[in-house]
N, C-alpha and C positions, 0 to 999 in steps of 0.2 A: 276431697275430691269432691264438688258440688254436684248439684241433680236433682235432690229431694226425692221426695216420692213420686214424682211428678213423672220422671224419666229413668225408674229404677227398672232396671232393663233382669228377665231371670230367662237365657237363651242354651244352658249348658247341653239340653237333650240332643239338640240339632248335632252337635259335636259328634254323640255318639253316634249320632243316624247317617252323619256324611262318612265317618269312618267304616261304617258299617256296610255303607252302599259299597265305597272305594274297596274294600278288601274283599269282599264275594265278588263285584266286580272282577278285581283282577286274579281271581281264584278259578272262576268259571270261562274268562274271555281274555285271559291275559296278552292273549297274541293280538289284539286288535285295540286295546286300552294300557297296554303300560307306557306307553307316552305320557297318557292323560292320569296316569297314576302317580307318576314320577313327578311329578308338579305340584303335589301336595305340600311335599315339605316345605324347607323355609324357616324353620325356627332352630333355637341353638340346637346345636348336638348335646348330649348326654352320655357320657364316658362309660364304659362297657353295657348300654344298653340295649340288652339281648332282643333278638323279632320273634322269638321261638320260645316256648316253654313258660315256667311261671315268670309272671310279670306284676309289674304296676304300674298302672295307665291313668294320669291325672287328665279329666277333662274341666277345661274352661270356657264359660261364656263370658265376654267383656258386655257390657254396657253402653260400648262406644257409639256415638251417634258418626262417627268419620269413617273412613278407610282405612287399610292399612298404611297409606302413606298420606295419612294424619288430613284428607279433604273432606268436608264437610258433605253427608250427603244429601242428596237433592229434597226441596219443599214438599214433591208428591212423594216421596217414600216415606218422610217424617209423618207426614199426616197421615200414608196409611199404616203405619205402627201405631201410630198414635205415641209418638215418641217426640213431642217438642216440636220446635222449628228454626228455621236456619239462625232467624235473628238470637234466639234461644240456645243454640250451641255455641253461637261466634262471640258474642257479647253478656250471657246471663249465667254462663257457668250449667248449662244442661246437657247433662251426662258424664263422661269421663272416659277413664280405661280400666276402671276396677271392675273386678273378677264378679261380676256377683254370681255367678254359677260355680262352684267346683265340686265334682264329683271325684271323689278315688276310687279306682274299678282296679281290683284283684283278679285276673286271671289264671286260673290253678293250672298246674303241669298237668298236660296231656289235653287242657283245651276243653273239657268235659265239664266244671262248673265256673260262674263267676261269682263275686260278691261286689257290691259297689255301698260306699259310706258319702253322701251327701254330706259338705262340712257347710254349717251357716255362715253366711256372710258374715253376720254382725259380729263374731267371737271373737273378742278383745284379746289381743297377742301382744308379745316383746318381739318384733320382729331381728331377725339376725344379723342384720348390721341396720345401724341409720341412714335415710335420705334426707338428705336438705334438712340435718339435724333431727329430724322426726323418727323415734325407736321402738313406738308404741302407735296402738290403732288399731282398726279393725280386720280384720283378717282380708277381707277384700280389699283393702289400699295399697297392697305393697305392690300390686302390678301398676298402678296407676302413681305412685310415687316413685317408683323406680324409674318410671317413662317421662315422666318431668324431669327428673333429675339427669337424666341423659340428653334430653334437647337440649337442659339449659347449659350443660357442658357444651355443646355442638354448636350453640345458636354461632358464636362469629368465626366460623371454622370456614375454610374452602370444601366443604361437605355438602354432595349435591344432595337435595330433598329428601329423595329417595331414600339415599343410604342412610339420614338422618334417622328418617321414622324406623327403618327397618331397624336399627341397633335401638330403638328406644323401645320395641316391641320387645327385643331380644333381653335387652336390662329387665323391663317387666317380666318376662315368660322365666326369669334365672329368679330374680324376687319373689316370685309366687313359689318356684318349684322350693327352693328352701324354706321359706317359712312352712309349708305344707308338712314336706321332711321332718320341720324341728316340731310342728305339733303334735303329727300324727304316728313319730320313730318309724317310718315305712319310708324306705327307697323309693325313689321315682324313677324310671324306665325308662316311658316314655310319656307324652303329654300331646294334648291336642285343644284346638280352641277355635272358637267362631267368635263372630262378635255380628251384632243386632241384626244389620241387612244380612247376614249370610243365616240366619233363621228364618227370615222371612222369606227370603225365595228357595230355602229348602224347603221350608212348610207348603211352600207353592206349588213348588215340585213333586211333594208326596201327592197335590190335589187336597190338601189340610191333612187334621187328626182327627179321628174319633176320640171321644170322650165319654168316662161315664162318671158323673157329677151330683153328688149327693147334696139336698139343701140343708144348712143349720141357721139357728136363730130367725125363723120367720124367710128365709131367701136371701139373708144378708148378703151372704157371698157369692149371689148369682148376678149382680151386676158390680161393677166398678170405675167412679169415673176417673179416677188417675191411670187405671190401665188402658181402662176403656173396652172391657168384658163386660157381653151383654149376653146371658145365656138364652135369653129370650128372642133374639134377632137370627139365630141357628134354630129356632123351635121346641124350645125347652118349655113346657104345658108344666106351670105350677100347680094348675088345677087336681093334677095325677099324686103329685108329693112323691117322696122318697126320691131312691137313686134313677137315675134317666142318661141314656146313652143319646150322643147328640155328635152330629158330623160338625165339626167346628173349620170353619174357612181361614185359608191363612191369618190375615188379620187378625180373628178373634183367637187363632191358636195362639198367638203372640201374647194376647190381652190376658187369656188362659194362664198362661205360664210366668207374666207379669205380674200380676192382682197379689196383694197382700193385705192391702189395707182395711178390706172386709173380712179377711181371715180370722178365726178366731187366735189361731196363732199363729200369724203373722208369717212369715219367713220361714218358720219350720213349715205348718202347712204348707207352704210353696213349694218346700222341697219335693214332698207326697206328690205334689202335681207334674213336676217336671219328670218326675220317677216313672209314672204312669203313662206320660205319653212317650216316652222313653221306648218302654215294653211295647205300646201300639208300634212307633216304627220300625221296631226288629219283625214284631208278626208279621205287617207287611212287606216289607221287605220277601219274607218267605211263604205268603199267601198270596199277591194279590198280583204277582206275573211282574214285578217290577225287575227282579236279575230273569226275565226269560226273553224282555224285549232289549235292544241291543241300541237303540234308539234312545229309550229311555235312560238307560246306563251310562251312555254318552253324555246325554243331557245334564242328569246330576254330575259326573264330573264334570264337567265343563263350570257348571255352578260351582262349586265343592274350590274349586281351581282357583276361584277369584275371592274367597272367604274364609279357607279352612286352613292352619298353617299347622302342620305336626312337628314334634325336634327331628332334626335332620337327618337322625343315626336309625331311623323308624324305618326296618325293610316293610313295605306294605306287603310285600311276596311273599316273602317267608314267612308274615305275618298270617296271610291268608286262613290256614289250615285251624287257626283258634279260635274264628269267626261262631265255631260250632258252640261256644260256650255262651255267645249270647243270644238267647233262645228264653223266652217265660219263664220257662220249667225250670232251667238252670241258670237263672239269674236272681238274684236277691238283694233287695235293699234295703239300707239300715239310714239312718243320722245321727252323725255324730253327737255325745250326747252333752247338755249343757248343764250348768249348776243353777242358775238363775236369770234375772236379769237386772242392771244396773243403770246408773246414768254415771260416766267415766268422761271427764272431760266436756260436759254438756251432750255427749250423745249418748242414745239409747242404746248399749251394747248387749250380748252375751257375756257371761261369767265364766270361764270355764274348768277344770281340773284336769291339767296334758297330761298326768299319769293315769289318770281315770280311762279319758280318750285312746291313748294308745294300747290300756289294756283291753279296750271293748273290739279296737281295730286289729291287732294283734290276735284275740280267740277269733274272730270270723276269716283272718285272713289265712291262719294256720291250717294246714290238708289235716284231716281227721285219722287218727293211727287207728287200724283197725285192732276189734277188739281180741284179748285174746282166749284161750277157751281157757274156760272155770278150770281150775284145778281141786275148789271148795270143796269139802266134806258135808257143808251143810246139809239138811234134807231141805227138797226143793219145798217151795212155798214158806221156808223160814223167816222172821221176822228178823229185818237190821235191828241191832241195841239201840233206845230210842237215849234220844240226845239230853245230856244232862240239862237241867233249868240251868238259865244265863244267871240266877240269883248265887251257882253255885263258884261261878267264876270271876274271879278278881282281875280287873284290866289295867295295867301302867301304860301309860302314853308318852311316848319322848318324839321330842320335834328336832329333827334332823334339816329342819328347810330355814327360810328367813321369814316366813309369816308370822308378824308376835300373836300371841296367843292361842295358835290352830290347835297345839297339845289341850289344852283347857277345851276346845270347843268340843274336839272327839271326843275326847272323858265324858263331858255332859251327854254330848249324843248316844255314846255306849250305854252310860247311865241310865238313860230314856228308855233305852230298849231293855232293861232288865238286870244290866252287869252289873258287879260293886265296882267302885270307883279306885282306882287304885293311885301308883305316883306318877305324878305328874310333873315333867322337868325337860328342860333341852337335851339335845341326844347327847349334847360333850360330857354329859356324867356318864356316858356307857365307855365300854372300852372297845365296840363296835362302830366302825365309819359306817356313817350314813349314806345312802345310794339314791340316784334318782327316784327310783321306786319304792314305794310302803312297804317295810319287811313286816312281816309277824312270826312270834314264836309263842312256842308254849311247855307249860311244864306238862308231868305225868297228870292224866285222868280229863286233861283239858283239850284234849285233838278237836271233837268234835265242834267244839264252841269255836273254836280257834279255825277251822275251815269255815264256820259262817263269818267270822267276825273280816277275815280276810276277802271274803267275796265282797265286801265292801269296797275295796280298794284293788282288786282284780289281781290278786296274787292269790299264793298257796303259801299257808304256814307250815313253819319246820319248825320240829323238836327242837329244845335248846335243855340237855341237863342242869344248868345252874339254877334255870327259875323252879322258883317252889313249885309243887302238888298244889294245880285247880289255879296257876296261874296264866294269863296270856299278857306278852308285851308287844305295843305294833311301836314300830319305829318308824315316824313319817319323812319320808323322803326329801332329797333337795329340791325334789319340784311341787310338792305337796302344796298348797295354795287355801284351799277350801276343805272345808268336811264333806265327803262322799254325798252326792243326791240320795241316793238309798238310805244314807243313816241319818244324815242330818232331819233333827222334827221343824216345825213350820218355824219354830222362834228364832230360828239360825239360818233360813233362807231371804238371802237379800230380798228388799221389798221391790215391790211390780213398780217401775216408773208410772204416771200417768200414760203414755206413748208407748208403752209395751206393752205386747200382744198379750193379750188374756189367756189362761189353760182353758181347757176344753175338755169335759167328762166323755164326750162323745167319741173323741179321736186323739191318738196318739202325738205328744206333743213335739216329741221329740228329745225329750229332755231323759230318756230311758235309753235313746240307740236305736226305738222302734224301729221292727220293719214293714214295708210294704208289700206284701203277698198277693201273687195273682195264684188263683182256683186253675185246678187242670183243666177244667171245662169253660175256664171264662171266655166271655164273648170277645173278640177282638185283640184274647191275650192281656187284658187291661185290667188293674184293679178300680173300684171306687171309690171316690174321694172327694174333699169337700172343696 
């Protein structure tokens, strides 16, 4: 899908803004606004998608410069959003229907906590099915590819224009949901999506947003020609230095969440901006009287109806009580980990390891089990037994996947960590069948080191009586394609192409799935970001 950096849109936080507004509205004012809330649906139905209890919600922001009927946005609106021109959209490939924002949000049963994972748009994936012959690409392309394929299949039919574009959007929704489920290993219960105009109008309805910005590289991140972001327009004073709070107008709020070219970690840093703005929107809903003003609420819902789509099986009235989870103190954001950067089919992309992503998300999406009372007879303050040195353990590595040389790479990385190199072979030499996830086994005396090794793969080590004492066995799963990022030495990390974002010691680049945290007394309920 075309468009380039000039038109790269990042609007996903506005979806949760709208969802938060909608469900809080129907919760407190159902008798007056339920008919408005009913108009929010229109997306595909998701089988067995419950509206109460624990659930996973996929938030999608489209880079589209058209409305949901395929009509190009007005010249004035495109100019205000710094999103190109009508001619660019109609004749030069500006825009597209890619999902440049994807946040997978898990709400725990009882609605007391929620966790979100931003999925970087440049992650290179294999789609669950091919679209017009294309089976691989960046994860954000799934929507646009399925959308275009649907339109091409209905172009010579008697179907009306509105129905054609409805089906095209539904094809995109289905493709994105299937792809995200395959990558994350999580079933999606509901989704919400919004397009570029939707963000702009919702940001306007909220009167702009508050942001806390930290300068880096001499203020490089404070302006960006492609997105139109300019912190100085809204009062940023560089002479003060350090983090500063700003009130961003609607156009600058949009530019703030679109900028990536002047951020050291590019799209990964941009996901942190999205997360911070989402925190503000939720804070504002709770603290600034939006929910107590029926006029504002009705206006917000009327706006949402035009630009927000949710799945048709989501009962917002039933979901409303779950909204207590979406507060700054109860909502934690992470970024799905990547392995490194590569140029694939001429595109700058993120290399990922699916088992690592699935393990990271599963860990955060799993409700903690209350600790049982200790029955240990050890004396208080007693120290745990030390872990034997790595050099006392021999590690055998077997490749159960199809990535040639991966077992050798993992073995070399473990040797670099101090372990003794053992057997390196294909899993066909083993009597146990490989699974999608990597497995780690250990013989007597090697349990502590095995647990540490298993941590690199997001799994749990298991004892195996047939292994010699002091041996650990790593059975790489069928889904393993790269050496895990925490294990790989610098020499095995893919080279960074010239147009890939640089890493920064000043901020988490998302490669480890780092969190954006909000302090208990944080102003406006937001973190400070680059």
